[in-house]
TORLUMGU-407022 format. One record per atom (N, C-alpha, C): residue in three letters; residue number from 0; x, y negated, z negated; atom name. Coordinates in Angstrom, 2 decimals, padded with zeros to 5 digits, always signed. Atoms other than C-alpha are relative to their C-alpha. Layout:
BEGIN
[site ala NUM [X Y Z] CA]
...
//
This chain:
BEGIN
[site met 0 [+000.10 +000.09 -001.57] N]
[site met 0 [+069.78 +034.86 -066.27] CA]
[site met 0 [+001.14 -001.26 +000.04] C]
[site glu 1 [-001.15 +000.95 -000.03] N]
[site glu 1 [+072.86 +032.47 -064.72] CA]
[site glu 1 [-000.46 -000.96 +000.73] C]
[site lys 2 [+000.32 +001.50 -000.67] N]
[site lys 2 [+072.25 +029.30 -063.40] CA]
[site lys 2 [+001.01 -000.16 +001.28] C]
[site glu 3 [-000.67 +000.01 -001.49] N]
[site glu 3 [+073.44 +029.05 -059.54] CA]
[site glu 3 [+000.91 -001.39 +000.00] C]
[site his 4 [-000.89 +001.37 -000.11] N]
[site his 4 [+076.20 +026.49 -059.13] CA]
[site his 4 [-000.12 -000.56 +001.43] C]
[site val 5 [+000.09 +000.39 -001.41] N]
[site val 5 [+075.66 +024.28 -056.19] CA]
[site val 5 [+001.20 -000.85 +000.03] C]
[site asn 6 [-001.06 +001.04 -000.31] N]
[site asn 6 [+078.41 +022.20 -054.56] CA]
[site asn 6 [-000.43 -001.31 +000.18] C]
[site pro 7 [+000.73 +001.25 -000.05] N]
[site pro 7 [+077.42 +018.60 -054.95] CA]
[site pro 7 [+000.38 -000.68 +001.51] C]
[site asn 8 [-000.54 +000.68 -001.35] N]
[site asn 8 [+079.38 +017.86 -051.50] CA]
[site asn 8 [-001.09 +000.51 +001.18] C]
[site val 9 [+001.01 -000.70 -001.08] N]
[site val 9 [+076.73 +020.19 -049.60] CA]
[site val 9 [-001.12 -000.90 -000.11] C]
[site glu 10 [+001.10 +000.92 +000.35] N]
[site glu 10 [+073.99 +018.09 -051.36] CA]
[site glu 10 [+000.13 -001.09 +000.89] C]
[site ala 11 [-000.23 +001.44 -000.75] N]
[site ala 11 [+075.01 +014.98 -050.10] CA]
[site ala 11 [+000.12 -000.15 +001.43] C]
[site glu 12 [+000.07 -000.01 -001.82] N]
[site glu 12 [+075.86 +015.96 -046.55] CA]
[site glu 12 [-001.64 +000.34 +000.32] C]
[site ala 13 [+001.35 -000.40 -000.57] N]
[site ala 13 [+072.32 +017.38 -046.35] CA]
[site ala 13 [-000.83 -001.38 -000.22] C]
[site ala 14 [+000.56 +001.20 +000.28] N]
[site ala 14 [+070.86 +014.20 -047.63] CA]
[site ala 14 [+000.21 -001.20 +000.74] C]
[site ala 15 [-000.65 +000.80 -001.02] N]
[site ala 15 [+072.93 +012.18 -045.18] CA]
[site ala 15 [-000.69 +000.31 +001.19] C]
[site thr 16 [+000.06 -000.62 -001.20] N]
[site thr 16 [+071.79 +014.40 -042.36] CA]
[site thr 16 [-001.45 -000.63 +000.12] C]
[site glu 17 [+001.47 +000.22 -000.16] N]
[site glu 17 [+068.02 +013.85 -043.32] CA]
[site glu 17 [-000.61 -001.21 -000.02] C]
[site gln 18 [+000.64 +001.34 +000.09] N]
[site gln 18 [+066.09 +010.41 -042.56] CA]
[site gln 18 [-001.24 -000.06 -000.54] C]
[site pro 19 [+001.26 +000.19 +000.34] N]
[site pro 19 [+063.17 +009.47 -044.12] CA]
[site pro 19 [-000.93 -000.25 +001.22] C]
[site ala 20 [+000.60 +000.25 -001.34] N]
[site ala 20 [+060.24 +009.33 -041.63] CA]
[site ala 20 [-000.40 -001.57 +000.36] C]
[site ala 21 [+000.12 +001.34 -000.12] N]
[site ala 21 [+059.88 +005.63 -041.98] CA]
[site ala 21 [+000.94 -000.92 +000.37] C]
[site glu 22 [-001.20 +000.68 -000.91] N]
[site glu 22 [+063.16 +004.97 -040.82] CA]
[site glu 22 [+000.53 +000.51 +001.35] C]
[site val 23 [-000.25 -000.51 -001.31] N]
[site val 23 [+062.95 +007.11 -037.70] CA]
[site val 23 [-000.81 -001.19 +001.06] C]
[site gln 24 [+000.27 +001.15 -000.87] N]
[site gln 24 [+062.78 +004.61 -035.06] CA]
[site gln 24 [-000.54 +000.54 +001.20] C]
[site glu 25 [+000.41 -000.80 -001.58] N]
[site glu 25 [+060.64 +005.76 -031.86] CA]
[site glu 25 [+000.49 -000.79 +001.30] C]
[site glu 26 [-000.81 +000.59 -001.57] N]
[site glu 26 [+061.69 +005.36 -028.26] CA]
[site glu 26 [-000.98 -001.13 +000.21] C]
[site glu 27 [+000.78 +001.19 -000.85] N]
[site glu 27 [+060.35 +002.10 -026.67] CA]
[site glu 27 [-000.49 +000.79 +001.46] C]
[site pro 28 [+000.58 -000.64 -001.04] N]
[site pro 28 [+057.87 +003.26 -023.98] CA]
[site pro 28 [+000.43 -000.88 +001.12] C]
[site thr 29 [-000.41 +000.63 -001.00] N]
[site thr 29 [+058.64 +002.58 -020.63] CA]
[site thr 29 [-001.21 -000.23 +000.69] C]
[site leu 30 [+001.07 +000.76 -000.90] N]
[site leu 30 [+057.04 +000.43 -018.08] CA]
[site leu 30 [-001.20 +000.80 +000.54] C]
[site glu 31 [+000.84 -000.91 -000.74] N]
[site glu 31 [+055.36 +003.53 -016.25] CA]
[site glu 31 [-000.84 +000.42 -001.09] C]
[site gln 32 [+000.83 -000.60 +001.22] N]
[site gln 32 [+054.14 +005.11 -019.85] CA]
[site gln 32 [-001.20 -001.23 -000.27] C]
[site val 33 [+001.03 +001.00 +000.04] N]
[site val 33 [+052.33 +001.53 -020.23] CA]
[site val 33 [-000.61 -000.27 +000.73] C]
[site gln 34 [+001.14 +000.18 -001.14] N]
[site gln 34 [+050.73 +001.16 -017.05] CA]
[site gln 34 [-000.78 +001.00 +000.16] C]
[site ala 35 [+000.93 -001.06 -000.13] N]
[site ala 35 [+049.78 +004.72 -017.20] CA]
[site ala 35 [-001.10 -000.24 -000.97] C]
[site asp 36 [+000.99 -000.13 +001.29] N]
[site asp 36 [+048.17 +004.04 -020.84] CA]
[site asp 36 [-001.19 -001.09 +000.36] C]
[site leu 37 [+000.77 +001.03 -000.25] N]
[site leu 37 [+046.71 +000.74 -019.45] CA]
[site leu 37 [-000.77 +000.56 +001.10] C]
[site glu 38 [+001.05 -000.55 -001.12] N]
[site glu 38 [+045.05 +002.59 -016.35] CA]
[site glu 38 [-001.01 +000.68 -000.47] C]
[site arg 39 [+000.82 -000.81 +000.68] N]
[site arg 39 [+043.79 +005.27 -018.55] CA]
[site arg 39 [-001.06 -000.70 -001.04] C]
[site met 40 [+000.93 +000.81 +000.70] N]
[site met 40 [+042.14 +002.71 -020.85] CA]
[site met 40 [-000.82 -001.02 +000.87] C]
[site arg 41 [+000.82 +000.46 -000.87] N]
[site arg 41 [+040.78 +000.81 -018.02] CA]
[site arg 41 [-001.20 +000.77 +000.67] C]
[site glu 42 [+001.22 -001.25 -000.33] N]
[site glu 42 [+039.06 +004.05 -016.66] CA]
[site glu 42 [-001.14 +000.18 -001.09] C]
[site gln 43 [+000.96 -000.05 +001.04] N]
[site gln 43 [+037.71 +004.51 -020.02] CA]
[site gln 43 [-000.81 -001.14 -000.21] C]
[site leu 44 [+000.94 +001.12 +000.07] N]
[site leu 44 [+036.25 +001.18 -020.15] CA]
[site leu 44 [-001.03 -000.10 +001.03] C]
[site leu 45 [+001.00 +000.19 -001.19] N]
[site leu 45 [+034.73 +001.36 -016.67] CA]
[site leu 45 [-000.97 +001.08 -000.35] C]
[site arg 46 [+000.81 -000.94 +000.24] N]
[site arg 46 [+033.12 +004.54 -017.81] CA]
[site arg 46 [-001.25 -000.04 -000.94] C]
[site thr 47 [+001.03 +000.29 +000.94] N]
[site thr 47 [+031.99 +003.30 -020.87] CA]
[site thr 47 [-001.03 -001.02 +000.48] C]
[site ala 48 [+000.65 +000.68 -000.51] N]
[site ala 48 [+030.35 +000.41 -018.99] CA]
[site ala 48 [-001.31 +000.21 +000.82] C]
[site ala 49 [+000.74 -000.66 -000.64] N]
[site ala 49 [+028.91 +002.60 -016.50] CA]
[site ala 49 [-001.11 +000.63 -000.70] C]
[site asp 50 [+000.90 -000.54 +001.01] N]
[site asp 50 [+027.29 +004.57 -019.22] CA]
[site asp 50 [-000.90 -000.73 -000.61] C]
[site phe 51 [+000.97 +001.03 +000.53] N]
[site phe 51 [+025.93 +001.52 -020.90] CA]
[site phe 51 [-001.03 -000.35 +000.82] C]
[site gln 52 [+000.91 +000.25 -001.06] N]
[site gln 52 [+024.42 +000.31 -017.94] CA]
[site gln 52 [-000.82 +000.99 +000.54] C]
[site asn 53 [+001.04 -001.14 -000.37] N]
[site asn 53 [+022.42 +003.89 -016.95] CA]
[site asn 53 [-000.72 -000.08 -001.21] C]
[site phe 54 [+000.68 +000.17 +000.92] N]
[site phe 54 [+021.45 +003.64 -020.52] CA]
[site phe 54 [-000.90 -000.88 -000.26] C]
[site arg 55 [+000.56 +001.14 -000.13] N]
[site arg 55 [+020.24 +000.29 -020.20] CA]
[site arg 55 [-001.28 +000.07 +000.98] C]
[site arg 56 [+001.10 -000.56 -001.20] N]
[site arg 56 [+018.13 +001.30 -016.86] CA]
[site arg 56 [-001.06 +001.15 -000.61] C]
[site arg 57 [+000.92 -001.23 +000.45] N]
[site arg 57 [+016.81 +004.67 -018.59] CA]
[site arg 57 [-000.95 -000.68 -000.86] C]
[site thr 58 [+000.58 +000.54 +001.10] N]
[site thr 58 [+015.81 +002.54 -021.72] CA]
[site thr 58 [-001.23 -001.16 +000.73] C]
[site glu 59 [+000.77 +000.86 -000.40] N]
[site glu 59 [+013.80 -000.06 -019.28] CA]
[site glu 59 [-000.96 +000.90 +000.70] C]
[site arg 60 [+000.73 -000.85 -000.73] N]
[site arg 60 [+012.29 +002.63 -017.31] CA]
[site arg 60 [-001.15 +000.78 -001.13] C]
[site glu 61 [+000.90 -000.46 +001.46] N]
[site glu 61 [+010.90 +004.33 -020.68] CA]
[site glu 61 [-000.71 -000.70 -000.64] C]
[site leu 62 [+000.89 +000.96 +000.20] N]
[site leu 62 [+009.56 +001.23 -021.69] CA]
[site leu 62 [-001.17 -000.37 +000.94] C]
[site thr 63 [+000.96 +000.46 -000.86] N]
[site thr 63 [+007.63 +000.38 -018.54] CA]
[site thr 63 [-000.85 +001.35 -000.04] C]
[site arg 64 [+001.07 -000.86 -000.04] N]
[site arg 64 [+006.38 +003.94 -018.65] CA]
[site arg 64 [-000.68 +000.07 -001.31] C]
[site ala 65 [+000.78 +000.11 +001.29] N]
[site ala 65 [+005.36 +003.51 -022.12] CA]
[site ala 65 [-001.13 -001.02 -000.13] C]
[site ala 66 [+000.69 +001.12 -000.06] N]
[site ala 66 [+003.94 +000.23 -021.37] CA]
[site ala 66 [-001.61 +000.41 +000.96] C]
[site gln 67 [+000.68 -000.57 -001.13] N]
[site gln 67 [+002.02 +001.73 -018.26] CA]
[site gln 67 [-001.21 +000.96 -000.84] C]
[site ala 68 [+000.85 -001.01 +000.67] N]
[site ala 68 [+000.70 +004.70 -020.53] CA]
[site ala 68 [-000.95 -000.94 -001.16] C]
[site thr 69 [+001.02 +000.19 +001.09] N]
[site thr 69 [-000.75 +002.41 -023.22] CA]
[site thr 69 [-000.80 -000.80 +000.74] C]
[site lys 70 [+001.05 +001.16 -000.76] N]
[site lys 70 [-002.25 -000.05 -020.66] CA]
[site lys 70 [-001.44 +001.36 +000.34] C]
[site lys 71 [+001.01 -000.85 -000.68] N]
[site lys 71 [-004.29 +003.18 -019.04] CA]
[site lys 71 [-000.93 +000.68 -000.99] C]
[site arg 72 [+000.68 -000.54 +001.02] N]
[site arg 72 [-005.28 +004.54 -022.58] CA]
[site arg 72 [-001.06 -001.04 -000.44] C]
[site val 73 [+001.14 +001.06 +000.23] N]
[site val 73 [-006.93 +001.00 -023.36] CA]
[site val 73 [-000.75 -000.31 +001.03] C]
[site leu 74 [+001.16 +000.43 -001.24] N]
[site leu 74 [-008.39 +000.15 -019.87] CA]
[site leu 74 [-000.82 +001.20 +000.16] C]
[site gly 75 [+000.83 -001.06 -000.13] N]
[site gly 75 [-009.90 +003.58 -019.78] CA]
[site gly 75 [-001.63 -000.23 -000.74] C]
[site pro 76 [+001.15 +000.38 +000.70] N]
[site pro 76 [-012.75 +002.88 -022.36] CA]
[site pro 76 [-000.79 -001.53 +000.51] C]
[site val 77 [+000.78 +001.64 -000.36] N]
[site val 77 [-013.01 -001.01 -021.11] CA]
[site val 77 [-000.51 +000.27 +001.10] C]
[site leu 78 [+000.97 -000.50 -001.32] N]
[site leu 78 [-013.94 +000.59 -017.60] CA]
[site leu 78 [-001.25 +000.39 -000.31] C]
[site glu 79 [+001.18 -000.59 +000.16] N]
[site glu 79 [-016.64 +002.29 -018.96] CA]
[site glu 79 [-001.17 -001.30 -000.59] C]
[site val 80 [+000.99 +000.93 +000.67] N]
[site val 80 [-018.15 -001.02 -020.66] CA]
[site val 80 [-000.13 -000.95 +001.39] C]
[site tyr 81 [-000.18 +000.69 -000.98] N]
[site tyr 81 [-016.99 -002.75 -017.25] CA]
[site tyr 81 [-001.45 +000.59 +001.00] C]
[site asp 82 [+001.21 -000.67 -001.06] N]
[site asp 82 [-019.38 -000.21 -015.14] CA]
[site asp 82 [-001.29 -000.40 -000.83] C]
[site asp 83 [+001.55 +000.51 +000.77] N]
[site asp 83 [-022.46 -000.67 -017.83] CA]
[site asp 83 [-000.38 -001.44 +000.38] C]
[site val 84 [+000.49 +001.30 -000.36] N]
[site val 84 [-022.32 -004.29 -017.05] CA]
[site val 84 [-000.22 -000.16 +001.28] C]
[site ala 85 [+000.41 -000.05 -001.38] N]
[site ala 85 [-022.29 -003.92 -013.41] CA]
[site ala 85 [-001.46 +000.83 +000.31] C]
[site arg 86 [+001.24 -000.54 +000.09] N]
[site arg 86 [-025.08 -001.48 -013.77] CA]
[site arg 86 [-001.01 -000.99 -000.35] C]
[site ala 87 [+000.85 +001.02 +000.88] N]
[site ala 87 [-027.06 -003.99 -015.81] CA]
[site ala 87 [-000.39 -000.98 +001.03] C]
[site leu 88 [+000.23 +001.07 -000.97] N]
[site leu 88 [-026.61 -006.57 -013.39] CA]
[site leu 88 [-000.66 +000.43 +001.32] C]
[site glu 89 [+000.72 -000.41 -001.24] N]
[site glu 89 [-027.56 -004.57 -010.51] CA]
[site glu 89 [-001.24 +000.11 -000.19] C]
[site ser 90 [+001.11 -000.30 +000.50] N]
[site ser 90 [-030.52 -003.36 -012.34] CA]
[site ser 90 [-000.77 -001.28 +000.06] C]
[site ala 91 [+000.94 +000.69 +000.28] N]
[site ala 91 [-031.57 -006.92 -013.17] CA]
[site ala 91 [-000.08 -001.03 +001.26] C]
[site arg 92 [+000.31 +000.55 -001.31] N]
[site arg 92 [-031.09 -008.11 -009.51] CA]
[site arg 92 [-001.31 +000.33 +000.72] C]
[site thr 93 [+000.81 -000.60 -000.35] N]
[site thr 93 [-033.71 -005.68 -008.59] CA]
[site thr 93 [-001.50 -000.45 -000.69] C]
[site gln 94 [+001.16 -000.04 +000.62] N]
[site gln 94 [-036.10 -006.51 -011.03] CA]
[site gln 94 [-000.56 -001.65 +000.20] C]
[site asp 95 [+000.52 +001.20 -000.19] N]
[site asp 95 [-038.44 -009.86 -010.78] CA]
[site asp 95 [-000.10 -000.65 -001.77] C]
[site leu 96 [-000.01 +000.64 +001.67] N]
[site leu 96 [-037.32 -011.50 -014.13] CA]
[site leu 96 [-000.63 -001.56 +000.06] C]
[site pro 97 [+000.76 +001.29 +000.28] N]
[site pro 97 [-039.22 -014.31 -015.62] CA]
[site pro 97 [+001.09 -001.17 +000.00] C]
[site glu 98 [-000.81 +001.41 -000.16] N]
[site glu 98 [-037.91 -018.04 -015.28] CA]
[site glu 98 [+000.95 +000.02 -000.96] C]
[site ala 99 [-001.02 +000.48 +001.27] N]
[site ala 99 [-036.63 -018.17 -018.93] CA]
[site ala 99 [+001.06 +001.07 -000.21] C]
[site cys 100 [-000.98 -000.69 -000.03] N]
[site cys 100 [-034.40 -015.40 -018.35] CA]
[site cys 100 [+001.33 -000.17 +001.10] C]
[site ala 101 [-001.09 +000.26 -001.30] N]
[site ala 101 [-032.62 -016.81 -015.05] CA]
[site ala 101 [+001.35 -000.62 -000.70] C]
[site gly 102 [-001.40 +000.66 +000.56] N]
[site gly 102 [-029.96 -018.89 -017.37] CA]
[site gly 102 [+000.69 +001.27 -000.50] C]
[site leu 103 [-000.58 -001.02 +000.54] N]
[site leu 103 [-029.39 -015.85 -019.25] CA]
[site leu 103 [+000.91 +001.16 +001.00] C]
[site phe 104 [-000.57 -000.40 -001.02] N]
[site phe 104 [-028.98 -013.95 -016.24] CA]
[site phe 104 [+001.65 -000.44 +000.55] C]
[site gln 105 [-001.33 +000.41 -000.68] N]
[site gln 105 [-026.46 -016.32 -014.61] CA]
[site gln 105 [+001.19 +000.06 -000.97] C]
[site gly 106 [-001.20 -000.31 +001.00] N]
[site gly 106 [-024.27 -016.31 -017.85] CA]
[site gly 106 [+000.29 +001.32 -000.10] C]
[site phe 107 [-000.39 -001.33 -000.60] N]
[site phe 107 [-024.30 -012.66 -017.46] CA]
[site phe 107 [+000.94 +000.40 +000.89] C]
[site glu 108 [-001.19 -000.31 -001.34] N]
[site glu 108 [-022.89 -012.78 -014.06] CA]
[site glu 108 [+001.32 -000.95 -000.23] C]
[site leu 109 [-001.24 +000.50 +000.22] N]
[site leu 109 [-020.39 -015.37 -014.96] CA]
[site leu 109 [+000.93 +000.57 -000.98] C]
[site val 110 [-001.03 -001.19 +000.70] N]
[site val 110 [-018.91 -012.89 -017.84] CA]
[site val 110 [+000.12 +000.87 +001.06] C]
[site tyr 111 [-000.51 -001.45 -000.98] N]
[site tyr 111 [-018.96 -010.03 -015.35] CA]
[site tyr 111 [+001.24 -000.66 +000.96] C]
[site gln 112 [-000.81 +000.70 -000.55] N]
[site gln 112 [-016.95 -012.46 -013.28] CA]
[site gln 112 [+001.43 +000.03 -000.50] C]
[site lys 113 [-001.13 +000.15 +000.75] N]
[site lys 113 [-014.55 -013.40 -015.71] CA]
[site lys 113 [+000.56 +001.66 -000.38] C]
[site phe 114 [-000.39 -001.32 +000.37] N]
[site phe 114 [-014.33 -009.67 -016.91] CA]
[site phe 114 [+001.02 +000.56 +001.27] C]
[site ser 115 [-000.63 -000.48 -000.92] N]
[site ser 115 [-013.58 -008.84 -013.10] CA]
[site ser 115 [+001.36 -000.79 +000.09] C]
[site val 116 [-001.28 +000.57 -000.15] N]
[site val 116 [-010.74 -011.32 -012.83] CA]
[site val 116 [+001.14 +000.24 -001.20] C]
[site ala 117 [-000.75 -000.58 +000.94] N]
[site ala 117 [-009.23 -010.42 -016.15] CA]
[site ala 117 [+000.86 +001.60 +000.42] C]
[site leu 118 [-000.72 -001.49 -000.33] N]
[site leu 118 [-008.76 -006.72 -015.03] CA]
[site leu 118 [+000.85 -000.24 +001.26] C]
[site gln 119 [-000.81 +000.37 -001.16] N]
[site gln 119 [-007.44 -008.14 -011.48] CA]
[site gln 119 [+001.46 -000.36 -000.42] C]
[site gln 120 [-001.19 +000.31 +000.39] N]
[site gln 120 [-004.73 -009.93 -013.43] CA]
[site gln 120 [+000.66 +001.09 -000.94] C]
[site leu 121 [-000.83 -000.81 +000.52] N]
[site leu 121 [-003.83 -006.86 -015.43] CA]
[site leu 121 [+000.05 +001.16 +001.10] C]
[site gly 122 [-000.43 -001.07 -000.77] N]
[site gly 122 [-003.40 -004.79 -012.18] CA]
[site gly 122 [-000.92 +001.17 +000.42] C]
[site val 123 [+000.92 -001.05 -000.43] N]
[site val 123 [-006.63 -003.10 -011.97] CA]
[site val 123 [-000.67 -000.59 +001.21] C]
[site glu 124 [+000.60 +000.07 -001.24] N]
[site glu 124 [-008.25 -002.82 -008.65] CA]
[site glu 124 [-001.02 +000.94 +000.24] C]
[site pro 125 [+000.61 -001.10 -000.03] N]
[site pro 125 [-011.16 -000.71 -007.55] CA]
[site pro 125 [+000.26 +000.55 +001.55] C]
[site ile 126 [-000.17 -000.70 -001.13] N]
[site ile 126 [-010.77 +002.16 -004.87] CA]
[site ile 126 [-001.08 -000.34 +000.93] C]
[site asp 127 [+000.82 +000.03 -001.27] N]
[site asp 127 [-012.29 +001.39 -001.38] CA]
[site asp 127 [-000.39 +001.48 +000.02] C]
[site val 128 [+000.76 -001.36 -000.59] N]
[site val 128 [-014.92 +004.50 -000.46] CA]
[site val 128 [-000.78 -000.09 +000.83] C]
[site gln 129 [+001.16 -000.28 -000.72] N]
[site gln 129 [-017.50 +003.57 +001.52] CA]
[site gln 129 [+000.69 +000.10 +001.66] C]
[site gly 130 [-000.42 -000.30 -001.42] N]
[site gly 130 [-016.99 +005.15 +005.19] CA]
[site gly 130 [+001.42 +000.22 +000.08] C]
[site val 131 [-001.29 -000.60 -000.15] N]
[site val 131 [-013.50 +006.31 +004.32] CA]
[site val 131 [+000.19 +001.28 +000.20] C]
[site pro 132 [+000.00 -001.32 +000.00] N]
[site pro 132 [-012.34 +009.63 +004.75] CA]
[site pro 132 [+000.58 +000.55 -001.57] C]
[site phe 133 [-000.29 -000.59 +001.30] N]
[site phe 133 [-012.12 +011.68 +001.58] CA]
[site phe 133 [+001.50 +000.10 -000.24] C]
[site asp 134 [-001.73 -000.32 +000.44] N]
[site asp 134 [-008.37 +011.73 -000.07] CA]
[site asp 134 [-000.02 +000.58 -001.43] C]
[site glu 135 [-000.07 -000.32 +001.11] N]
[site glu 135 [-008.15 +013.79 -002.78] CA]
[site glu 135 [+001.14 -000.11 -001.26] C]
[site his 136 [-000.86 +000.45 +000.87] N]
[site his 136 [-005.54 +011.80 -004.51] CA]
[site his 136 [-000.70 -001.22 -000.78] C]
[site leu 137 [+000.73 +001.30 +000.63] N]
[site leu 137 [-008.07 +008.65 -004.76] CA]
[site leu 137 [-001.41 +000.57 -000.38] C]
[site his 138 [+001.03 -000.53 -000.09] N]
[site his 138 [-011.23 +010.61 -004.73] CA]
[site his 138 [-000.52 +001.17 -000.90] C]
[site glu 139 [+000.29 -001.42 +000.37] N]
[site glu 139 [-013.08 +013.27 -006.56] CA]
[site glu 139 [-001.66 +000.20 +000.49] C]
[site ala 140 [+001.37 -000.19 -000.66] N]
[site ala 140 [-016.02 +014.70 -004.52] CA]
[site ala 140 [-000.93 +000.92 -001.32] C]
[site val 141 [+001.06 -000.76 +000.74] N]
[site val 141 [-019.03 +015.81 -006.77] CA]
[site val 141 [-001.35 +000.54 +000.79] C]
[site met 142 [+001.26 -000.68 -000.93] N]
[site met 142 [-021.55 +016.66 -003.84] CA]
[site met 142 [+000.48 -000.06 +001.16] C]
[site arg 143 [+000.15 +000.05 -001.55] N]
[site arg 143 [-021.39 +017.51 -000.23] CA]
[site arg 143 [-001.40 -000.32 +000.46] C]
[site gln 144 [+001.36 -000.04 -000.58] N]
[site gln 144 [-024.37 +016.61 +001.87] CA]
[site gln 144 [+000.37 -000.26 +001.53] C]
[site pro 145 [-000.32 +000.14 -001.18] N]
[site pro 145 [-024.83 +017.15 +005.54] CA]
[site pro 145 [+000.19 -001.15 +000.84] C]
[site ala 146 [+000.07 +001.26 -000.71] N]
[site ala 146 [-023.47 +014.49 +007.82] CA]
[site ala 146 [-000.92 -000.45 +000.68] C]
[site pro 147 [+000.84 +000.49 -000.81] N]
[site pro 147 [-025.48 +011.96 +009.30] CA]
[site pro 147 [+000.34 -000.21 +001.29] C]
[site glu 148 [-000.14 -000.17 -001.28] N]
[site glu 148 [-025.54 +011.59 +012.90] CA]
[site glu 148 [+001.06 -001.49 +000.27] C]
[site gly 149 [-001.04 +001.11 -000.36] N]
[site gly 149 [-022.28 +009.59 +014.05] CA]
[site gly 149 [+000.75 -000.18 -001.23] C]
[site val 150 [-000.99 -000.02 +000.98] N]
[site val 150 [-020.42 +010.36 +010.74] CA]
[site val 150 [+000.72 +001.14 -000.23] C]
[site ala 151 [-001.10 -001.14 -000.03] N]
[site ala 151 [-017.41 +012.63 +010.77] CA]
[site ala 151 [-000.09 +000.70 -001.43] C]
[site pro 152 [-000.07 -000.93 +001.04] N]
[site pro 152 [-017.42 +015.61 +008.24] CA]
[site pro 152 [+001.21 -000.59 -000.80] C]
[site gly 153 [-000.80 +000.63 +001.00] N]
[site gly 153 [-015.45 +014.79 +005.26] CA]
[site gly 153 [+000.44 -001.63 -000.10] C]
[site thr 154 [+000.05 +001.22 +000.48] N]
[site thr 154 [-016.03 +011.29 +005.10] CA]
[site thr 154 [-000.91 -000.67 -000.77] C]
[site ile 155 [+000.83 +000.22 +001.50] N]
[site ile 155 [-017.53 +009.52 +001.76] CA]
[site ile 155 [-001.24 -000.84 +000.58] C]
[site leu 156 [+001.47 +000.44 -000.40] N]
[site leu 156 [-021.27 +008.93 +002.26] CA]
[site leu 156 [-000.36 -001.00 -001.34] C]
[site ser 157 [+000.37 +001.08 +001.21] N]
[site ser 157 [-021.84 +007.18 -001.41] CA]
[site ser 157 [+000.92 +000.00 -000.94] C]
[site glu 158 [-000.91 +000.00 +001.16] N]
[site glu 158 [-020.22 +006.38 -004.56] CA]
[site glu 158 [-000.52 +000.29 -001.42] C]
[site val 159 [+000.86 -000.26 +001.06] N]
[site val 159 [-021.44 +008.04 -007.79] CA]
[site val 159 [+000.33 -000.86 -001.39] C]
[site gln 160 [-000.59 +000.43 +001.44] N]
[site gln 160 [-018.95 +006.50 -010.27] CA]
[site gln 160 [+001.22 -000.96 +000.77] C]
[site arg 161 [-001.22 +000.75 -000.62] N]
[site arg 161 [-016.31 +003.78 -009.16] CA]
[site arg 161 [+001.39 +000.35 -000.50] C]
[site gly 162 [-001.39 -000.27 +000.33] N]
[site gly 162 [-012.63 +004.48 -009.08] CA]
[site gly 162 [+000.59 -001.03 -000.17] C]
[site tyr 163 [-001.00 +000.82 +000.25] N]
[site tyr 163 [-009.85 +002.35 -010.07] CA]
[site tyr 163 [+001.55 +000.38 +000.09] C]
[site leu 164 [-001.32 -000.15 -000.12] N]
[site leu 164 [-006.23 +001.80 -009.42] CA]
[site leu 164 [+000.87 -001.13 -000.95] C]
[site leu 165 [-000.78 +000.94 +000.88] N]
[site leu 165 [-003.59 +000.26 -011.88] CA]
[site leu 165 [+001.38 -000.15 +000.59] C]
[site asp 166 [-001.25 +000.44 -000.67] N]
[site asp 166 [-000.68 -001.17 -010.21] CA]
[site asp 166 [+000.42 +000.89 +000.90] C]
[site gly 167 [-000.08 -001.16 -000.91] N]
[site gly 167 [-001.12 +001.27 -007.45] CA]
[site gly 167 [-000.23 +001.44 -000.36] C]
[site glu 168 [+000.44 -001.51 +000.44] N]
[site glu 168 [-001.53 +004.40 -009.56] CA]
[site glu 168 [-001.71 +000.36 -000.23] C]
[site val 169 [+001.28 -000.10 +000.16] N]
[site val 169 [-004.70 +005.96 -009.78] CA]
[site val 169 [-000.42 -000.12 -001.68] C]
[site leu 170 [+000.16 +000.04 +001.26] N]
[site leu 170 [-006.38 +005.05 -013.33] CA]
[site leu 170 [-001.25 +000.94 -000.16] C]
[site arg 171 [+001.03 -000.93 +000.09] N]
[site arg 171 [-009.58 +006.80 -012.67] CA]
[site arg 171 [-000.32 +000.37 +001.26] C]
[site his 172 [+000.26 -000.50 -001.56] N]
[site his 172 [-010.53 +008.76 -009.30] CA]
[site his 172 [-001.59 -000.33 +000.04] C]
[site ala 173 [+001.66 +000.16 -000.27] N]
[site ala 173 [-013.90 +007.68 -007.55] CA]
[site ala 173 [-000.46 +001.12 +000.25] C]
[site arg 174 [+000.73 -001.42 -000.22] N]
[site arg 174 [-016.40 +010.24 -007.71] CA]
[site arg 174 [-001.09 -000.46 +000.95] C]
[site val 175 [+000.93 +000.17 -001.17] N]
[site val 175 [-018.00 +010.36 -004.38] CA]
[site val 175 [-000.82 +001.21 +000.45] C]
[site val 176 [+000.68 -001.11 -000.73] N]
[site val 176 [-020.49 +012.12 -002.26] CA]
[site val 176 [+000.56 +000.12 +001.40] C]
[site val 177 [-000.94 -000.35 -001.17] N]
[site val 177 [-018.67 +013.77 +000.97] CA]
[site val 177 [-000.90 +000.43 +001.10] C]
[site ala 178 [+000.72 -000.41 -001.25] N]
[site ala 178 [-020.24 +014.44 +004.29] CA]
[site ala 178 [+000.57 +001.16 +000.23] C]
[site ala 179 [-000.17 -001.27 -000.18] N]
[site ala 179 [-020.26 +018.05 +005.20] CA]
[site ala 179 [+000.12 +000.41 +001.75] C]
//
């Protein structure tokens, strides 16, 4: 094989016309290009800030919902105990208790009152039922009875189990007897 002979002048010219990438200078950006880049970055920053604000609001709503759901889960069984205490007190009021139990009864009433205040501070309030029209969003009808004279059909006659609201939302529906 024969070796090709290359003219050294041709190689020198080719090397002179090629410039390494580091030596190539970029054009200076124009004022319009800089302003356009600045506006694009500003818009991107505003979108990012809005996205973050939306994320923060969504996270706060989710935390509030989770806290409310936890309160509901905890307060459900607590209300059962609260109702039992109320029934026990009501039963004791109708009994002729000996003098020795009077102090115990008063102490029990004080505990019940503190229990009521604590529930109220947590946002729990009883649902009104006496003489109000039946509302399926607040009440659960367990029985219908003929309406006495002067009472409109659909009016609540009595309460079987007390219902409660938690911060305006139904925690437990009131179970009621409704006039037919």
